[in-house]
N, C-alpha and C positions, 0 to 999 in steps of 0.2 A: 561769563557773567551776564546776567539778564540786563537788558537795556532799561535804563531808568524810565519810569512812567508815573503819571498822575492818574489815580483811579477816581472816577466820579460816577454819578448816576443822574439821569434826567428823571425826576420823580413826578408822577401823575397822581394827584388826589382825585378820586372818582366821585362824582356827584351822586349822592344817595347810595354809594357802594355798588352801583350797577356795573357788572363786568363788561369790559370792552368786547366788541363783536368780532374782532380779528386779533390773532395772536402776534402777527408780524406784518411789516410793510412790504410792499413790492420793491424791487430794486430801484425803480425810479423814485418812488415815494421816500424810500430810505435815504437816497442821496440828497433829495430836497430837504428833508428834515435835518440831516447831518450838517448841511450847509448853513441852515438857520441857527442850529446850536453853536456851530463854530463862530458865527457872527456875534451871537449873544455873549459868548464867553470872551471873545476878543474885545468887545466893548467894555467888559468889566476889568480886564487885566491886560496891560501891555505885555506883549511877548507871546500870548496865546496864538496869534496869527502866524508866528514863525515855527509852530510845532505841528506835528501830524495829529489829526483827530480821528479816532477809530470808534465807531458806534455800533452797538447791537440794536438794530431797529426792531426789537421784540421785547415784550414787557414781562417782568418777573415779579414774584413776591420778594419783598426786601430780604427775607431769610435766605433766598437763593443767591443773592448777591453778597451775603455775609457768611461765607463758608471758608473753612481753613484752606489756605493756598489760593484764595480768590479765584475759583475756577472759571467763572464767566469772564473776568478781566484777563485771566491767563490765556483763555481761548482767543480773545481779541488780540493779545500780544503776539500769539503764534500766527494768526492770520496777517497781522501787520508785518511781521518779519518776512512773510512769503509774498507780500503784495508787490507788484511791479512799481517802478518809479522812484526807488530809493535814491537819494542824492540829487533828485531833480527839483527840489523845492518842497515846501509843505504840502501834504496830501490830506484830503478828507475821504475817509473810507467808511462805508456803511454796509452792514450785513443783516439781512432780514430773510424774507421768503425768497425762494428761487423763482425763475420765470414761470413755472407752473403753479406757483402759489403754495408750494410745500415748504415747511419750515425745517431746515436741517437740524439734526439731532442736538448739536451743542447749544442751540438756541430754542429748544422746545421747553417751555416752562412746565413745571409739574402740575398736573391737573388737580392734585390733592391740595395745592396751595393757592388755588385760583380765586378764592372767594373774598380776599381782603380788599379794603378800600384804598390801598396805596399800591401802585405798581411802579416799577423802576426799569429804566433802560440803561444798562451799563455803558460807560464810555471811558476811553483813556486818551491821554495826551502823551506823545512820545517825541523824543528828539535828543539833542545833546544834553549831557548830564547837568551842566551848569544852568542851561536855559530851563530845563524841566524843574530843577530845584527852585529856581527863582519864581517861576509861574506857580508851582505847587504851593509855596509859602503864601503867596498873595491870594490864591484862590481859597486856601484854608481860612484866611482871615476874612474874606469878603462874601463867600457864597451863602453862608447861613443867613446873613443880614440882607444881602443885596441880590441874591441869586434867583429872583423870579424871572421866568422866561418871558420874552416879548409876546404880545398878543398873537401875532401871526404865527409864531412858533407853536404856541399852545393850540391854536386853531388847526394847524397842519397835523399835529398829533391827534387831536380830537377827530378830525375828518378821516385820517388814515386808519386809525384803530377802531373807528365806529364806536366812539366812547363819549360819555358825558363827563368832561373834566372840569372840576371846580378850581383847582390850582395846579400849575405846572412850574416846577422850580428845579434848580441845579443844586446838588449836594456833593461834597466830597464823600469818599467811602467812610472817613472818620465821622463826618456829620451824620451820615446814615446810621452808623453804629451808635452814636450818642442818642439819636432819636429813638432807636429801638430800645436802648437801655431805659429811657424814660417811659416808653410804652410798657415795657415789662414790669417796671416798678408800679405803674398804675394798675397792672393786672395781677399784682401779687407775686410776680416772678423774679423780683430783684435778686434773691439769693442765687439764682441760676446764672445771672449775667456774667459773673466773674469767670465761670467756666467757659462760656461762649467767647468772651473777650480774650481770655488766655489762648484759646484755640486759634483765634484770628491773629493776634498780635505777638504772642510769645509761645509758639507751638512746642518749644522744647521744655517749657516749664511744667511742673506738676502742680495741679490745683485741686483743692478739696472743697466739697460742700459737706460740712460736718457741723450742722447747727440744728439740733433737734428742736422741734419735732419733724424737721425736714428729712427726706430720704438721704442716705449716706452715699456720696458719689466721689469718685476720684478720676481726674483727667490726667492722662499721660499718653504721649506718642499719638495724639490725635484721636483717641477714643476714650470713652467714659466707661468705667466699671461702676455698677450700681449694686449695692448690697440687697439681695433678695431675701427678705426675712419671712419665715413661717410665723404663725401667730405666737408661738412660745419664744422664738428668737427675737421677734419685735418687742414683746413684752419685757424680755430680759434686758434688751439694749436701751429701750426708751423709757422704761419705768425704773431703771437703775437697779434692777434685780431685787427691788423692795416690795413688789406687788404681793399682797396677801393672797392666801389660798382662795381661788375662785375669782380673784380680781381681774385676771387676764380675760376670762370669759365675759365679764361685765364690760370690758373695754373693746369688745368685738367690733362695735360700730366705729369706734375711733380707728381701729386697725383697717377697716374697710375704706375709711377716708384716706388713710395713709397710702393704701394701694392705688386709689384713684389719683393721688398726688404723684405717685411714681409714674403712672401712665402719662400724666400731663407733662411732667418734666422730660420724660423720654421722647414724647412727640415733639416738643420744642427743640431738643437737641438734634433729633433726626431731621427736622426741617432745616437746620443749619448744616446738615451734612456731617454731623458728628455721630459716629456709630455708638450704640449703647450695648454693652455686654453685661449680663447679670451673673453675680457671684452668690451662690447660696450661703446664707448665714443662719445657722440653727440655734445660735445663742451659746454654743459650747466654747467659743473663743472670741477674742476681740475682732470684730468684723473689719476694723481698719487694717489689721495685719493681713487678713484674708485678701482685701482689695489690693494692698501693696504687693503681696506675693503673686497675685494673679496677673499683674501688669507685665 
């Protein structure tokens, strides 16, 4: 059974959206930042100081931290399990660049997702189950409202990453997910969030996006099947089979917008580490049945 942990992130809001100059901190810098983060969290919630803190001193796009199976946090848990000193008191562990300045593969952020104005450093708290549960409940209650980092912590991150940081704060993984849900709603992507959320929190569930004129998607077993319509199949499905002769040709521009929306949704899902597989739907049958059979 996996050791209980609290998953969190140290979130850096970049001034003007300017990308940090460094992807990860040196071992010495990583240790100093982790110590400050541990101090900040311990000041918020009694009991944090009695747990191990494990930090990835490398920054990522929020979507990289919100992937099925929580791979960044899982990697931290694996490193924590192998670290020396277990049973000798609370530990502060930090992982960033190596002594040569190279960033190990598990903590290399994806270049394609590097342009956002919010970057996050994953961390976890680990220890006895009861202590972790108590601390986790308190942090979930407090971080969103009171989780601003102290000025010297924010300055250490700013100097270490060669970044211009406007705000630095602590969030639980659930806080980050809620923030992303609001952002997606503002961007017109709210219908997609139910699939991302299910992949994160209920990976065994089947979830549909079946709300025309949106693309038709089905999530199962950690992957999404998307109906790939040709023009006639799209017209038959989304126009209810009632389009008059020549009507589908007139709607060609609408169909092209639909294809662009498919590409947009697929890109968001893939940013969250959710693979997208396409199932051809030519309008000769119910595409929902095709997606269910293909899973």
